[in-house]
Every structure is written in structure tokens, then in C-alpha cells.
N, C-alpha and C positions, 0 to 999 in steps of 0.2 A: 673433412668438415671444417676444422680450424684452418687448414691450408687454403681452402676455397674462400673462406671468410676473409682471411688476410689478403689474398690476391685481389678480391673484389674491392676492398677498401683501398688498397694501394693503387689499383687502376683508376678508381673513382677520384682519387686525390691527384692523379696524373704523375705519380712517382714511379721511378724506375727501380728495379730490384737492387741495382748497385747503390742507389741512394738510401734505401732501407738498410742494406748491408753496412754501409758506411756509418749510419746513425747508430746501429747496434754493435758496431765494431766486430763484424763477422765477415766472411767472404760471401760473394754473390751466389756461389753455388749452394751455400747453406740456405739462403732465402729461397732459391729455386726449389730445393728439396722440401722445404717446409710447405711451399705452395702446392707441391705435387703429393703431399702427405707421405713423403718418404722419410722425413725427419720431423722431430718435434721441437718446437721452440722451448727454451728453458723458461721456467716461471720467472726468472730474473729478467727476461726480455720483455715481459708483459707490460710493466710500467713504462718502459721506453716506447713500445709500440703504441700504447695509449697516448702518450705525449705526441709522438710523431703524427699519428692519424687523427688526433683530436677527438678521440672516442673514450668513453668512460672505461676505466680499468676494470670495473665490475663486468662490463659487457664483454671485454676481451677474455677475462677469466672464465666467464660462463661458457664461451665457445671452446676454450682451451680444455677446461675440465670435462665438458660434454664429449670431446674427442677422446680424452683419456678413458672415460667410462666406456665409450663405444669400443675402443681397442680391447678392453678387457673382456667384453661380452660378445664381440662380433662373431665368434665361431660357435657360440652356444645356440642350441635349437630353441630355447625358451627365452629369447632376449626380452620380449615385452613383459613376460611374467617376472623375470628377474628385476626389471625396472620398477614394476609395481610393488614388489616386496621392498625394494630399497626406498621407494617413495613413502610407503607406510612407515618405515623406520624413521625416515626424516621427519615426517609429520608427528610421530609419537615423541621423538626427542625434542622437537620444538615445543610441544605442549608441556613436557616435564621440566624443561629448562626455564620456564617462565615463572 
């Protein structure tokens, strides 16, 4: 999910993997693995990706975190039910924190 998102942005911007890698100060193989969902970007990389791609950091974080959540529940039979329970908790906590 996150990998495909990053790859689409990179390609739409006309950037090569090696250019992204140089900007993040990592090797090109690491970017390739991120795009194939074999590795995960560090949260520290997200502000730099936001800057490079001229995309809001919150948008990049949204995809990064969604990918993390999916990795945790991907092998579970009740994926949607789990997400619904989590959504209820988020909504409840938003109400009580106001």
C-alpha cells in the first residue's frame, strides 16, 4: 500500500529511484524494496519524502500508518471487524478529549 503510493508519486514526478535514495541518504535498493513492500520506510523519512514529492506530510503519514495497521491485521480472519472496533475506539477517544 505505502510502497505503491510512493512509487506512483515518484513516477508522476518523473524521479528515478536513485534520486529519491540520494535525497533520503539511503541506497537505491532500499527504495526499491519500499516500493515492492518488502521494507518499510522509517517515520524519519516521511518529512523528507513530503518535501521531495511536494505532498503534505499528513497525507504521507496516513498511507504509512495505514500500511502499518494492515501489516498487523493482514493474517486475521476478522480484519474488517477489527477495524470497526478500532474506529469506535478512535471516535470515543475524540469525543472524550474535547
